[in-house]
N, C-alpha and C positions, 0 to 999 in steps of 0.2 A: 213349739209350733211356729212355723214361719207365717207372719201376717200377710193378709192379702194386700195387693197393690196393683195399680193401674199404670200402664205405659201409654203415652199419647204422642202424636206428632201431626203436623200439617203437611200437606203435599200440594204442589201445583198441578192442576188438571188442564191440560192444553185443549183448546177448543178450535176445531179446524172444519172448514167447509170445502167441499170439492165436488166436481161433476165426474161421475164415474159409474161403475157398475157394482152393485151389492147384491149378494144372493141371500135370501131369507129362507129358513127352514119352514116348510109347509106340509100339512097332511095332503097328500095327492094320491087317493086310492086308485085313480085311473091309470097311474104310472107303475103301479106295483107289479102288474102282470108282465110288463116288459123286463123289469129286473129279475123276477122269478124265472122267466124264460132264459135270460142270459145266465143265471146261476145253474139252472138245471140242464142246459144244453152246452154249457161251457162256451157260449158265445151266441150272438144274435145279429141278423142282417135285417135290412129293410124288407127284403122278400119274404123271410121266414116270419117276421113279425106281422106283416100285412096278411099272410095266408093264415097263420094260426090264431091271431088276436084280433084282426079287423075283418076277417071273413072274405077278403078278396086280394089274392097275391099280387096282381098287377094293378088293379084299379086304385088300390089305396096305399101303394108303395110309397108314394111321395109323403102322404101323412105320416106313415110309419117312420120315414127318414127323418122328418122334422122332429118327431117325438124323440127319436134316438139321439139326435144331436143336442136336444134340450137336455137329456139325461147326461150326455157328455159334458156339457157346460156345467152341470150341477156337481160333476165329480164322481157320479155313481157308475159310469161306463167309460171305458177307454177304447179308442179307435184301434183296430187291428188291421188296418189297411184293407184289402179286398175281402178279408175274412170277417168283416163286420165290426162288432163291439163286444168287449169282454167286461164282466163285472169287476169292480175294484173293491178295496177294503171299505171305502165309503159307501159303496153299493150294498155290501153286506150289512153295514150299519143301518142304512136307510130301510132295508127290509125288516130289520128288527124294530125300528121305531115307526115304520110305515109313514115315513116323511122324507122329502128330499128338498135340496136347496134350489130355489128358483130365482134365477138372476133377473135383475131389474136395473135398467139404466136410468139415471136421474141425478138430482142434486142432494147432497148428503151433509149433515153435521155430525161430526164425531168428537167425543170427548175421550181423551186418552192420557195416560200417565205411565210412570214406571216406579214400582215400590216393591221391595222383596216380600212384603206381607200379603200382597195381592195375588190372586191366582193367575191373573193375566193383566194386560194393559188397557183392555176395553172397558170403559166406564159407561158410555152411552152411544148409541148410533141410531140417528133418526133421519128421515127425509125432510126436506124443507122446500118451500117455494121460492124461486128466484123472483126478486122484485122487478117490476117492468121497467124497461129502459126509459120510458116516458117519465115515470115517477122519479127515477134516480136523477134525470136531468132537471126535472121540475123542482125538487127539493134539494138540489145540490148535494147529492149523496157523496160522502167522502170517498177518496180514492182507495181501492181494495188493497190490502197488504198481502201480496202473494209471495210465496217462498217455496223452497224445496220441502217436501214432507219431513216433519220431525222424525227422529229415529224410532221413537215409540209408536208413531203411526205406521212407518215403514215396516216394522216388525209384525204388524197385525195382518198384513196382506196375506190372503190365502188361508187364514186360520178360522175354522168354524168355532165361534165363541158366543156364549150367552152373555150379554152386557151385565156388568155388575149392578147397574141401577135397574135391572129387570128386562123381561121381554124374551122372545124366542131367539134361538141361535141365529147369528148372522155371519156373513163372510164377505170381506172386501175383495172382489176379484179384479177390479181395475182401478188403479190409483194414478192420477196424472202426475206429471213432473212437477207441476206447480199447483199449490193449493192456497186457499185463503186462510189466514191466521186471524183469530178473533181474541178478545180479551179472555185471559185465563180465569178459571174458577179455583176455589180453594176447598180442599177436602180435609177432613180430620179423621184419623185413624185412632180408635181407642181399643186398647188390648187389655182386658181384665183377665190377668194370668191365671189366677186360682180358679176362676170360673170357666176357663178355656173359652172365652168369648171375645170375638173380634168384630168390630163394626166400623163402617165407613159412613160419615155424615157429610152430605153436601147440601148446603142451604139448610132447609128445615127438614130434609128427608134423611132417614138412616137405614142403612142396609147391613144385614148380617152376613158374615163371611167365615169361611173355615179358619179356626185358630190354629197356630203353630202347634206341632206335637211336642215341643219341649215341655218338661213337667214344670210345675210351680217351683219346686225345690231347685231344680237345675237352672231355671230362669233367674231365681234369686241369687244363686251362687255366681252366675255369670254377671249379675248386676253388681255384686260385691267386688268382683275382679276389676270392674271399671274404676272403682274408687280405691284400689290397692288394699282392700280389706280382707283378701282370701286368707292370709296367714292368721287373722284374728278369728276366723270362723271355725267352730267345732261342728263338723258335719254330722257327727253321730248324735250329739246332744242338741243340736240345732240351736246353739247359743253363740253370741258374739262375745269374745274375751275383751274386756275393758280394764283400763287402770283405775282403781278406785280414787286415787287423788285427782284425777282429771275430770271426774263426773259431777254434774249438777245434782243438787239435793233430790230433785224429783226422780232422776234416773236411779239414784242410790236407793230411793224408797220403793219404787215400783219394779226394780230389776228389769227395766226396759229402756230403750232409747229410740228417739226418732231420728232417722238419718236421711239427709237430703242429698240426692245425687244430681250434681249440677249439669246443666245442659252444655254441650250435647252429650247424651249418654249413648255411647256406641256399644250396642249389645250384639255380640257375635256377628252372624251374617244377616241380621235383621235390620240393619241401618241405624241411624241416630234418633233418639227420642228426646222429648222435652224434659226439662228439670222435673224431677219426681221425688216425692218424699215417702218413705216406708215407715210407718208409725208402729211403735210399740214392739221393736225387735227385742226379744229376750237377750239379756246380757248376764255375764258372770265374770268371775276373775279367773286368772290362770295360775296363781301361786298362793301358797298358804299364808304368806305375810299379808297380802291384800285381803284374803278371806277373813283373817282375824280382825283387821281394821274395819272392814265393811260390816261384818256381823256386830261389832261393838258399837258402830255408829248407828246401825239399825235398832239396836237395843235402847240406846239413849233416846233416839227419835221417837220410839213407841211409848215412852213413859209419859202419860197424860193424866194420871191420878195417882193417889197414894200407893206407893210400890210395896204393898204386903207381900209376904213370901210367896203366896199362891200366885198372885198376878206377875211378880218378878220372874218366876219360873216359866210361866206361860210366855212372857215377853222374850225371855231367853230362847225358848224352843222356836218361836217365830222368827226371831232375828237370825238363828243359825240354819233354819230349814233350807234356804237356797244353796247352802254350802255343804250339803251332805257328803259330797265327794271327798272333802278335806276332813281327815280324822283328827280328833282331839282339838277342836277349836278352842282357843283361849279367850273366853268371855270374862270381863271383869265382874268380881262379886258386887253385891249391893252396896257394901261398905266402901269398897274401892271406888265405885262409881259416884257414891255420895261425896266422898272426899274430893274427887276430880272435878266434880261440877260446882263446888262451893266457890264463892268469889275469893280472890286473893287478898283484896283490901278488907281489913277488919271493919265490920259494921255495915258493909254494903248489903243491899237487899239480895235475898236468894232468888234465883230463877225458878220458874214453875217446876222444872225438872229436879233441880237441887232440893227444892222444898219437899217435893213428893218422896224423894229418896231419904232425906235427912229425917223427916217426920217418922217414916216407917222404921229407920234405924233407932231413933231416940225412943220410940214407944215400943220397940221390939215386936212389930206386927208380923 
């Protein structure tokens, strides 16, 4: 089984202020009849709208015209010259949601970034109040840092999006050539691959996002590829082939290994991630020679009391169990192992393992 693991990275979130026009999606039931009429009649004029919807073809024609122009700015109607207005794709969507985008001119602060794991670039979009000129002079406000809009902000223009940090859908309709850049924020993406969980944390707030569709196994195998371990991975058995001689005792004993993937971990088209450690990856050997040596080591390592015949047989079975794919493992007998573990120097004390084996042999247990 592939262990669970988490991928993380930090991102820069640009903070920009600008004076322009932003449309917010709002429930406006009084405008729905105009969209319905445009849909059902394949077009609508100020005269037809005033006559059918406002009750006075001429007297309320100007009111109807203003409402139709407002719907045009919202993107739900498209002007057709002298033929009036026609419903757009956005208009059909507005009828389903019973909401339209209402444009508002003012001053705005937008947080934006670019990351392949995010559904879009818009993190947050809020209005803000300009400080009074008197206060700026009085308190010697610093000079504003104005520049061309960042490419991630430019890309947002005209897109109806729900900010990642929450709120109704909004759309930047008018973006000036020069905007004010403020100090950036830092966001942290956390992708818990096995749980198919992705979240963005900004400050103390965390926001859930749709996780990539890539499976846990496919993501892990892509991670192995970044470290050049693909040839060592047995995709069917889901174990990593390792050389017995190069393993620490803990890995030999547990048949698992912790592997650290150093930063930056470039994973497919998902960008670079921080250094990450995947713990307790199942391991095994790729050849019979290593299987014999590894099983013999595990057998000797398990001897922690007098090695009577019954216990020794059980230890042999446990030592050989991970290597069932290799037929006819050559495990040393109790007598051979007892002789192997005795000290070379005459009179030297026996180790605990040697004593447990020798005692069982001498007493024929």
